[in-house]
C-alpha positions, 0 to 999 in steps of 0.5 A, a space after each residue: 604681420 600687417 600694420 594693423 596687427 602691429 598696432 593692435 599688438 602695441 595697443 595690447 602691450 601698452 594697455 596691459 602694462 598700464 593696467 598691471 603697473 599703474 591702474 591696479 594700484 589705484 583704488 579711489 575710496 577703497 572701491 573704484 578701480 580704473 579698468 582701462 584695458 576694456 578700451 582694447 576690446 571696444 576698439 575692434 572693427 566691425 569686420 574683425 573676425 569674431 574668433 580673433 576678437 575672442 582670442 585677443 580678449 581672452 589673452 588680454 584678460 589672462 594677462 591682466 589676471 596674472 598681474 591682479 591675482 584675480 584668476 579668471 575674473 578679467 579673462 571671463 569678463 573680457 571674453 564675454 565683452 568681446 562676444 557682445 561687442 560686434 552687436 553693440 558696435 553695429 547699433 552705433 555705426 552709421 549704415 554707410 560706414 566702411 567695412 573696417 569701421 570701428 568705435 572712434 569719435 571721428 567715425 560715430 561722433 562724440 554723443 554715440 561714442 560716449 553712449 557706446 562707452 558707457 554701455 560697454 564699461 557698465 556691462 564689463 563692470 557688472 560682470 567683473 565685480 559680480 565674478 570677483 565678489 561671487 555673492 551679493 552679501 555686501 551689495 552696497 559695497 558691490 554697487 560702489 565698486 561697479 559705479 565708481 569703476 564705471 565712472 572712472 573707467 569711462 572718464 579715462 577712456 574718453 580722455 584717451 580718445 580725445 588725446 588720440 584725436 
């Protein structure tokens, strides 16, 4: 195993345990839940094989679903997010970026990283809560869940990225 694989595995385990043991128990105002494990999907390098990112993301979603008792919801969301992640990342990477470049403040800057994070977390929140509700009967509650989780998750990801340096 390479160092990158070990770092990815450690990140997987830490984010999975943090989500399962801490963040799944937090619901601000009864609807806003931090979905920090999305950060794992966002950090795949541009040159990472798509099949590998899909498998890693599928596994992350499956593990989160086991803790949260949401069969298939996180799994479908993370897999779909991993499918669109390379295209989104290429929009924000500089043209002269290394082959191994990934989404980080040190590579793309704060402005682009914040925009990238806002877009990716919004897409995931829309997918997650649409699959969880599976109807738009109570659309105002759905909108509160999407908006609240979007803001809360984005703030946590930005805080984590600023600490990582």
